[in-house]
C-alpha positions, 0 to 999 in steps of 0.5 A: 499499499502507497501513501497516495492510497490513504492519504487525505487529498486537497487537503485544507492549506493556508497561505504564509500571510494567514493570520494566527486568528484564521488558522486556529478558527479553521482548525476548531471549525474543521476538526483538523490538526494540521494545516499545511502552509503554501505558496504557488501550490508548493509547500513552505511549512506546516501549522501544528495544534502544537504550534499553536498551543505556543501561544500563551493567550492567558499569558498575554492577555494577563501581562500584556492586555487585549491589544497585545493579544490581538496583535499576537492573533494577527501574525502571520502564520509564517512566523509560527509554522514548521518549516523544516517540514518531513514530507513524502512523495505519493508512491511512499510505501505506507510502512515507511510513512508510518515509521517517519509518524513514529521516529519524529513524532508528528501526527501528519505528513504532507505528501508532496511532488518530490521535484516541484515540492507541490502539495498533493495531499496529507497523510495523518495518523487517522488516515493510517487508523483508518486503512488498517481498520479496513484491513481488518475487517476484511479479515 
């Protein structure tokens, strides 16, 4: 089984200028934990719920006030995203992808075209578990 058979195609993505608040809303509304950051269709980075958790909303609000919090939430997502992204291509074996998820302790891997870094999908641990469930139900 390869990544393209299991991945989520056409994942929600944002541009580098999208605000932290907008990404937060997207994740909450769509109930997702990872959002690729793309420009011109090419992967620049990824924002996870962990990246957003580093924004200390309560701390900023209590020490600096509402204006500082508004400013923090207006920050472009490119400033908090993970730019050093582990990605795979569509032909990556699922077992290799699972090894990467485990080894790097990440919840999702963007799936890109190797030469162009064009985003093709995202493979999350949920996608892997769905594929495993289907295999188990076949038995």
